SERO-852022 format. One record per atom (N, C-alpha, C, O): y, z, x. Coordinates in steps of 0.02 Angstrom, whole numbers, padded with zeros to 5 digits, always signed. Example, Ala and Ser with C-alpha at 12.3 -4.5 7.8 and 13.67 -1.06 7.14 Angstrom:
2
-00284+00390+00660 -00225+00390+00615 -00165+00390+00660 -00166+00423+00712 -00112+00354+00642 -00053+00357+00684 +00002+00394+00645 +00057+00402+00670 
end
This chain:
223
-04124+02915+02409 -04098+02848+02430 -04023+02855+02442 -03986+02884+02403 -04002+02826+02496 -03932+02831+02518 -03888+02793+02469 -03907+02741+02442 -03828+02820+02457 -03780+02786+02412 -03755+02721+02441 -03732+02719+02498 -03760+02666+02403 -03741+02600+02428 -03669+02595+02444 -03649+02571+02497 -03628+02618+02395 -03555+02615+02403 -03525+02686+02406 -03550+02733+02375 -03473+02691+02444 -03436+02756+02445 -03401+02766+02380 -03388+02717+02345 -03385+02828+02361 -03347+02840+02300 -03286+02799+02294 -03269+02774+02241 -03250+02791+02352 -03189+02752+02348 -03204+02680+02333 -03171+02650+02291 -03255+02649+02367 -03274+02581+02354 -03298+02570+02283 -03284+02519+02251 -03335+02622+02257 -03359+02614+02189 -03303+02614+02139 -03306+02577+02090 -03251+02653+02149 -03193+02651+02106 -03158+02584+02109 -03136+02557+02058 -03152+02556+02170 -03121+02492+02176 -03159+02437+02140 -03130+02393+02109 -03228+02441+02147 -03268+02393+02115 -03261+02397+02039 -03253+02346+02005 -03262+02457+02012 -03254+02467+01940 -03185+02440+01916 -03180+02406+01865 -03135+02456+01953 -03066+02433+01936 -03064+02357+01938 -03035+02325+01894 -03094+02327+01991 -03097+02256+01996 -03134+02220+01939 -03114+02167+01915 -03189+02252+01917 -03225+02223+01862 -03184+02228+01797 -03183+02182+01757 -03152+02285+01787 -03108+02292+01728 -03052+02245+01729 -03034+02217+01677 -03020+02235+01790 -02964+02188+01793 -02987+02117+01782 -02952+02078+01750 -03047+02100+01807 -03074+02033+01797 -03088+02021+01723 -03072+01967+01697 -03118+02070+01689 -03129+02061+01617 -03066+02054+01578 -03062+02014+01532 -03016+02095+01598 -02951+02090+01564 -02918+02023+01573 -02887+01996+01527 -02927+01995+01635 -02897+01929+01650 -02933+01875+01609 -02901+01830+01583 -02997+01880+01603 -03035+01831+01563 -03012+01835+01489 -03001+01784+01457 -03004+01894+01463 -02981+01903+01396 -02909+01876+01386 -02894+01846+01335 -02868+01886+01436 -02799+01864+01432 -02795+01788+01433 -02759+01758+01393 -02833+01758+01477 -02833+01685+01482 -02862+01656+01417 -02835+01607+01391 -02916+01686+01390 -02945+01661+01329 -02896+01668+01271 -02889+01622+01232 -02862+01725+01265 -02814+01735+01212 -02755+01686+01217 -02731+01659+01167 -02731+01675+01279 -02678+01630+01291 -02697+01558+01271 -02660+01522+01239 -02756+01539+01292 -02781+01472+01275 -02788+01464+01201 -02769+01412+01174 -02814+01514+01166 -02820+01510+01093 -02750+01504+01060 -02741+01466+01013 -02703+01543+01085 -02634+01541+01055 -02604+01474+01069 -02569+01446+01026 -02616+01445+01128 -02585+01382+01144 -02615+01326+01100 -02579+01282+01075 -02681+01329+01091 -02713+01277+01046 -02686+01285+00975 -02676+01235+00940 -02675+01344+00952 -02650+01353+00885 -02576+01337+00874 -02552+01328+00818 -02541+01334+00933 -02469+01321+00930 -02459+01246+00919 -02503+01205+00933 -02399+01228+00893 -02384+01160+00878 -02384+01114+00939 -02404+01056+00935 -02359+01144+00997 -02355+01102+01055 -02419+01071+01078 -02419+01016+01106 -02474+01106+01068 -02539+01077+01089 -02559+01018+01048 -02602+00979+01070 -02530+01009+00989 -02546+00953+00945 -02489+00903+00943 -02490+00858+00901 -02441+00909+00985 -02380+00866+00986 -02341+00868+00921 -02311+00818+00901 -02341+00926+00888 -02304+00932+00826 -02229+00929+00842 -02206+00964+00887 -02192+00887+00805 -02120+00882+00816 -02101+00836+00873 -02042+00830+00888 -02151+00804+00904 -02132+00756+00960 -02141+00684+00936 -02193+00667+00907 -02091+00644+00947 -02092+00572+00929 -02136+00533+00979 -02145+00553+01037 -02162+00479+00954 -02200+00435+01000 -02157+00374+01019 -02114+00352+00980 -02169+00347+01079 -02132+00288+01100 -02151+00229+01056 -02210+00215+01046 -02101+00194+01031 -02109+00139+00985 -02079+00074+01013 -02031+00077+01051 -02105+00016+00998 -02077-00044+01025 -02007-00061+00993 -01969-00101+01020 -01993-00031+00939 -01929-00040+00902 -01906+00028+00878 -01947+00065+00851 -01844+00045+00886 -01819+00114+00863 -01814+00119+00789 -01759+00116+00762 -01869+00126+00756 -01874+00126+00683 -01850+00197+00657 -01870+00248+00685 -01810+00200+00605 -01787+00262+00573 -01812+00269+00502 -01790+00232+00458 -01855+00314+00489 -01874+00328+00419 -01813+00357+00382 -01805+00347+00321 -01771+00392+00417 -01712+00422+00383 -01667+00368+00352 -01638+00378+00299 -01663+00309+00387 -01624+00254+00362 -01662+00218+00305 -01636+00209+00251 -01725+00200+00320 -01761+00156+00274 -01786+00195+00214 -01775+00172+00158 -01818+00251+00221 -01846+00289+00168 -01795+00333+00136 -01792+00339+00075 -01754+00367+00179 -01703+00412+00152 -01639+00376+00125 -01620+00385+00067 -01610+00336+00168 -01545+00302+00149 -01556+00247+00099 -01522+00244+00047 -01604+00203+00113 -01616+00145+00071 -01667+00158+00013 -01673+00119-00034 -01703+00212+00020 -01750+00228-00034 -01813+00185-00036 -01845+00182-00089 -01832+00153+00019 -01890+00113+00019 -01954+00155+00004 -01963+00210+00031 -01997+00128-00037 -02059+00161-00052 -02106+00156+00007 -02104+00108+00045 -02150+00209+00014 -02197+00211+00071 -02240+00146+00073 -02255+00121+00127 -02258+00120+00014 -02302+00062+00009 -02272-00003+00033 -02307-00052+00046 -02204-00004+00038 -02173-00063+00062 -02194-00082+00134 -02204-00141+00150 -02201-00031+00174 -02224-00042+00243 -02297-00024+00255 -02331-00054+00297 -02320+00025+00219 -02391+00050+00226 -02431+00023+00163 -02449+00060+00117 -02443-00041+00165 -02466-00073+00101 -02539-00054+00083 -02559-00064+00026 -02579-00027+00132 -02647-00011+00116 -02659+00059+00094 -02717+00079+00082 -02607+00097+00087 -02617+00168+00074 -02656+00183+00009 -02691+00234+00006 -02649+00140-00041 -02682+00151-00106 -02746+00110-00113 -02779+00113-00165 -02763+00072-00063 -02819+00025-00071 -02872+00032-00018 -02930+00017-00031 -02854+00054+00043 -02901+00056+00098 -02896+00125+00134 -02850+00165+00122 -02944+00135+00178 -02943+00196+00217 -02882+00201+00260 -02852+00254+00266 -02864+00143+00293 -02806+00145+00338 -02742+00123+00299 -02742+00073+00265 -02691+00162+00305 -02630+00147+00270 -02597+00084+00294 -02562+00049+00256 -02607+00068+00358 -02579+00009+00388 -02509+00020+00414 -02474+00066+00391 -02488-00021+00460 -02422-00021+00489 -02385-00085+00469 -02418-00136+00456 -02319-00084+00465 -02282-00146+00445 -02291-00200+00495 -02286-00188+00556 -02303-00261+00472 -02311-00319+00515 -02240-00343+00533 -02189-00322+00504 -02239-00388+00579 -02176-00418+00598 -02145-00456+00540 -02085-00453+00529 -02188-00492+00502 -02165-00527+00443 -02133-00481+00390 -02084-00499+00357 -02163-00423+00382 -02136-00373+00335 -02066-00353+00356 -02021-00352+00315 -02057-00338+00419 -01991-00317+00446 -01940-00374+00439 -01884-00363+00418 -01961-00434+00457 -01914-00491+00458 -01901-00514+00388 -01853-00552+00378 -01941-00495+00337 -01927-00511+00269 -01855-00487+00250 -01820-00519+00210 -01835-00433+00278 -01766-00406+00269 -01722-00425+00327 -01665-00446+00317 -01746-00417+00387 -01703-00424+00445 -01690-00495+00468 -01654-00505+00517 -01716-00543+00435 -01693-00613+00445 -01623-00620+00417 -01586-00666+00436 -01604-00573+00372 -01539-00583+00337 -01493-00526+00354 -01432-00535+00352 -01519-00467+00371 -01474-00409+00385 -01493-00381+00452 -01552-00377+00469 -01441-00360+00490 -01452-00326+00556 -01500-00368+00598 -01547-00341+00627 -01488-00434+00603 -01536-00478+00636 -01509-00504+00703 -01539-00548+00734 -01453-00477+00726 -01425-00506+00789 -01434-00459+00847 -01415-00477+00903 -01461-00400+00837 -01469-00354+00893 -01532-00371+00930 -01579-00400+00903 -01532-00352+00995 -01589-00368+01039 -01650-00327+01023 -01705-00344+01044 -01642-00273+00985 -01697-00229+00970 -01750-00261+00927 -01807-00236+00922 -01732-00318+00895 -01783-00354+00851 -01820-00406+00891 -01863-00440+00863 -01805-00413+00953 -01842-00462+00994 -01918-00452+00991 -01955-00501+00988 -01944-00389+00991 -02017-00382+00987 -02046-00409+00923 -02105-00427+00922 -02008-00412+00871 -02034-00440+00809 -02047-00514+00815 -02100-00538+00797 -01999-00548+00841 -02008-00622+00851 -02062-00636+00903 -02099-00685+00898 -02065-00593+00955 -02117-00604+01006 -02185-00591+00976 -02233-00626+00995 -02193-00544+00931 -02256-00531+00900 -02279-00591+00856 -02337-00610+00857 -02232-00620+00820 -02249-00680+00782 -02267-00737+00825 -02314-00773+00809 -02232-00747+00878 -02246-00803+00924 -02316-00793+00955 -02351-00843+00968 -02336-00733+00968 -02403-00719+00996 -02458-00714+00943 -02517-00715+00958 -02436-00710+00880 -02486-00701+00825 -02522-00634+00832 -02582-00627+00818 -02482-00583+00853 -02510-00517+00868 -02471-00463+00827 -02416-00475+00804 -02500-00405+00819 -02467-00350+00787 -02407-00329+00826 -02400-00344+00886 -02363-00292+00792 -02301-00267+00829 -02321-00216+00881 -02290-00213+00934 -02372-00176+00867 -02391-00124+00917 -02360-00055+00906 -02341-00020+00953 -02355-00037+00840 -02328+00029+00827 -02376+00083+00854 -02436+00073+00860 -02345+00141+00871 -02383+00197+00892 -02389+00249+00837 -02338+00270+00811 -02448+00269+00818 -02457+00318+00763 -02444+00390+00790 -02472+00408+00843 -02407+00428+00758 -02395+00498+00776 -02448+00544+00743 -02452+00603+00759 -02488+00515+00698 -02538+00554+00663 -02608+00532+00675 -02653+00541+00633 -02617+00504+00733 -02684+00476+00749 -02733+00533+00756 -02717+00584+00786 -02793+00525+00728 -02846+00576+00733 -02895+00558+00786 -02899+00499+00804 -02935+00604+00814 -02987+00588+00862 -03038+00541+00836 -03047+00538+00775 -03071+00504+00877 -03120+00451+00855 -03176+00481+00813 -03204+00447+00771 -03194+00545+00825 -03249+00574+00790 -03230+00599+00719 -03273+00623+00682 -03168+00593+00702 -03143+00614+00633 -03122+00550+00593 -03096+00502+00622 -03132+00552+00531 -03112+00497+00490 -03073+00522+00431 -03087+00576+00405 -03023+00484+00410 -02983+00501+00350 -02970+00439+00311 -02953+00386+00338 -02978+00446+00247 -02967+00388+00202 -02904+00399+00162 -02900+00446+00122 -02857+00357+00174 -02794+00365+00137 -02803+00354+00059 -02774+00389+00017 -02844+00302+00045 -02855+00288-00026 -02888+00347-00061 -02871+00360-00119 -02932+00382-00029 -02967+00440-00058 -02916+00495-00072 -02918+00528-00124 -02870+00505-00026 -02819+00558-00033 -02767+00540-00087 -02750+00582-00128 -02743+00478-00087 -02692+00459-00138 -02723+00458-00206 -02689+00477-00254 -02785+00437-00213 -02818+00438-00279 -02833+00508-00303 -02839+00520-00363 -02839+00557-00255 -02849+00624-00273 -02785+00662-00287 -02787+00722-00300 -02726+00628-00283 -02664+00659-00299 -02633+00700-00241 -02594+00747-00252 -02652+00682-00180 -02624+00714-00121 -02564+00674-00099 -02570+00614-00086 -02507+00706-00095 -02445+00669-00079 -02442+00652-00004 -02472+00685+00037 -02403+00599+00011 -02393+00581+00080 -02362+00639+00119 -02381+00651+00176 -02316+00673+00091 -02282+00726+00128 -02324+00784+00144 -02305+00822+00188 -02381+00793+00113 -02426+00846+00130 -02448+00846+00203 -02452+00898+00234 -02462+00786+00230 -02481+00777+00298 -02426+00751+00344 -02425+00767+00403 -02379+00711+00315 -02331+00676+00356 -02263+00709+00354 -02219+00690+00393 -02254+00759+00309 -02188+00793+00306 -02135+00749+00273 -02149+00696+00244 -02075+00773+00279 -02016+00741+00249 -01992+00683+00295 -01941+00689+00329 -02030+00629+00294 -02012+00574+00340 -01946+00543+00324 -01914+00513+00367 -01925+00551+00262 -01857+00522+00243 -01798+00559+00279 -01741+00536+00275 -01813+00615+00312 -01763+00649+00350 -01772+00640+00426 -01738+00673+00465 -01815+00595+00446 -01832+00589+00518 -01799+00527+00545 -01818+00472+00526 -01749+00533+00589 -01721+00473+00625 -01777+00442+00670 -01783+00382+00675 -01815+00485+00700 -01873+00464+00740 -01936+00499+00711 -01934+00560+00702 -01988+00464+00698 -02044+00490+00663 -02082+00536+00709 -02096+00519+00767 -02098+00597+00684 -02135+00646+00723 -02193+00669+00682 -02196+00658+00621 -02240+00701+00718 -02296+00731+00683 -02273+00796+00652 -02248+00841+00687 -02282+00801+00585 -02257+00861+00547 -02306+00916+00546 -02286+00974+00543 -02373+00900+00548 -02426+00951+00546 -02473+00939+00603 -02476+00884+00631 -02509+00991+00619 -02556+00985+00679 -02618+00941+00663 -02651+00914+00707 -02632+00934+00597 -02690+00896+00576 -02755+00916+00609 -02798+00875+00623 -02760+00982+00623 -02819+01009+00653 -02873+01015+00599 -02859+01004+00540 -02934+01034+00619 -02987+01044+00569 -02970+01100+00525 -02985+01097+00465 -02937+01154+00551 -02918+01208+00510 -02868+01186+00456 -02873+01207+00398 -02821+01144+00473 -02771+01120+00428 -02807+01083+00371 -02791+01095+00312 -02856+01038+00387 -02890+01000+00338 -02931+01044+00294 -02932+01036+00233 -02967+01092+00325 -03013+01136+00286 -02973+01180+00237 -02998+01195+00182 -02913+01201+00256 -02872+01244+00211 -02861+01204+00145 -02862+01233+00091 -02850+01139+00150 -02840+01100+00092 -02908+01084+00057 -02911+01088-00004 -02960+01067+00093 -03023+01047+00066 -03054+01104+00031 -03091+01093-00016 -03042+01166+00051 -03074+01223+00013 -03040+01235-00052 -03072+01259-00099 -02976+01219-00057 -02941+01225-00122 -02884+01175-00126 -02826+01193-00114 -02899+01113-00143 -02848+01060-00143 -02798+01066-00199 -02748+01031-00198 -02809+01108-00248 -02769+01110-00308 -02694+01122-00292 -02651+01092-00324 -02679+01163-00245 -02610+01182-00228 -02571+01123-00203 -02510+01123-00205 -02607+01071-00177 -02574+01013-00144 -02580+00951-00187 -02556+00898-00167 -02609+00956-00244 -02619+00895-00287 -02562+00887-00335 -02531+00935-00357 -02547+00824-00350 -02494+00806-00396 -02523+00754-00446 -02577+00727-00436 -02486+00742-00500 -02502+00686-00544 -02498+00620-00505 -02460+00614-00458 -02535+00574-00525 -02539+00509-00490 -02469+00477-00484 -02455+00445-00434 -02427+00486-00532 -02359+00456-00531 -02315+00487-00478 -02263+00459-00461 -02334+00543-00452 -02290+00580-00406 -02316+00583-00335 -02288+00620-00294 -02369+00546-00319 -02398+00549-00253 -02347+00526-00200 -02344+00556-00146 -02310+00474-00212 -02262+00448-00167 -02189+00477-00175 -02144+00462-00136 -02182+00519-00227 -02116+00546-00239 -02094+00594-00186 -02133+00636-00163 -02031+00588-00165 -02001+00633-00113 -01965+00692-00140 -01948+00738-00102 -01953+00693-00204 -01916+00749-00235 -01956+00782-00291 -01928+00808-00338 -02023+00779-00285 -02063+00805-00338 -02061+00882-00344 -02063+00917-00293 -02056+00906-00404 -02060+00975-00418 -02108+00984-00476 -02102+00949-00526 -02156+01030-00471 -02204+01037-00525 -02177+01064-00590 -02210+01058-00642 -02115+01094-00589 -02087+01123-00650 -02079+01068-00701 -02052+01014-00685 -02101+01081-00763 -02096+01034-00817 -02156+00989-00825 -02161+00955-00876 -02202+00987-00777 -02262+00947-00786 -02305+00986-00839 -02306+01047-00839 -02339+00951-00881 -02381+00983-00930 -02433+01027-00900 -02447+01080-00928 -02462+01008-00844 -02514+01048-00813 -02488+01113-00784 -02522+01164-00782 -02423+01109-00761 -02394+01168-00731 -02374+01220-00782 -02361+01277-00765 -02372+01200-00846 -02352+01246-00898 -02412+01289-00922 -02404+01339-00957 -02474+01267-00901 -02533+01305-00918 -02553+01351-00861 -02539+01334-00804 -02585+01407-00873 -02611+01448-00817 -02659+01408-00774 -02706+01376-00798 -02645+01411-00707 -02687+01375-00660 -02688+01300-00676 -02741+01268-00670 -02631+01272-00697 -02629+01204-00718 -02644+01153-00667 -02679+01105-00682 -02619+01163-00605 -02634+01116-00552 -02707+01119-00531 -02737+01068-00512 -02736+01179-00535 -02807+01186-00520 -02848+01147-00569 -02896+01114-00550 -02829+01150-00633 -02865+01111-00682 -02852+01036-00671 -02894+00994-00690 -02795+01018-00642 -02777+00948-00635 -02828+00914-00588 -02844+00855-00598 -02854+00950-00540 -02900+00916-00491 -02962+00893-00527 -02989+00840-00512 -02985+00933-00576 -03046+00915-00613 -03035+00865-00670 -03073+00817-00678 -02983+00876-00708 -02971+00836-00767 -02947+00766-00750 -02965+00718-00784 -02907+00758-00698 -02879+00693-00684 -02913+00657-00625 -02917+00596-00624 -02936+00696-00577 -02961+00664-00515 -03034+00676-00502 -03063+00644-00458 -03065+00723-00540 -03136+00736-00529 -03154+00759-00460 -03208+00745-00435 -03107+00795-00429 -03120+00819-00360 -03164+00879-00361 -03143+00929-00390 -03222+00879-00333 -03266+00936-00326 -03257+00963-00254 -03257+00925-00205 -03251+01030-00249 -03233+01058-00184 -03292+01058-00136 -03280+01046-00076 -03353+01070-00156 -03406+01080-00110 -03420+01021-00063 -03430+01033-00003 -03420+00958-00085 -03431+00902-00039 -03374+00896+00012 -03385+00870+00066 -03314+00920-00004 -03258+00913+00040 -03264+00955+00104 -03230+00942+00154 -03308+01006+00100 -03315+01050+00160 -03378+01034+00201 -03394+01070+00248 -03413+00979+00183 -03473+00957+00221 -03447+00923+00283 -03396+00888+00281 -03482+00932+00337 -03464+00901+00402 -03462+00825+00393 -03416+00792+00420 -03508+00797+00359 -03514+00724+00355 -03457+00693+00314 -03448+00632+00315 -03417+00734+00276 -03362+00709+00239 -03308+00680+00288 -03277+00629+00273 -03299+00712+00344 -03246+00691+00389 -03271+00668+00455 -03233+00636+00492 -03332+00682+00472 -03356+00666+00542 -03415+00617+00539 -03462+00625+00499 -03410+00568+00582 -03464+00516+00585 -03526+00547+00615 -03576+00512+00623 
end
């Protein structure tokens, strides 16, 4: 049977196949690296807000507790955003002459929410319960970072499934006593549990009853 391709064409075909396979691998590796990088998850990027709110001023400078604005964090799945009434509870008396507060009064006039943009919004197929996490001793800063240092609020973690599973497989390293869940300057040194070997690991069972196996089931986080 006559040779279909000449030796020269055969070499070119082989080189082309190798180059194509290499290109596929390169594109795949680049895509994987991009997805794993922070930019793909908008880490460090602020969201447009109706009012230029600064956590650095309110939480850092004034020392406001997280629950002052996010009132549902210990009671419901959704932490909640501050209402116009919450903001004007202070700003009717202080810093109330600037035009930037016009959206607050407009929201009250419409009987509508302020319209804050969440920087930590999850996909619709994923669910997260704030009350479950705070009751389990998971601090706000675990997912939201040092918001008290943020003039503009940004996403501190990628909140990917890998990020969640790292914690769900062994939550002990991120758990605190209930009194320290909202604390911004918490250090485990001096806590009774930290003085024992594997103290924080014991903490999850003794104080919160957190069992690891249900936390890694698909149905725990996905509808």
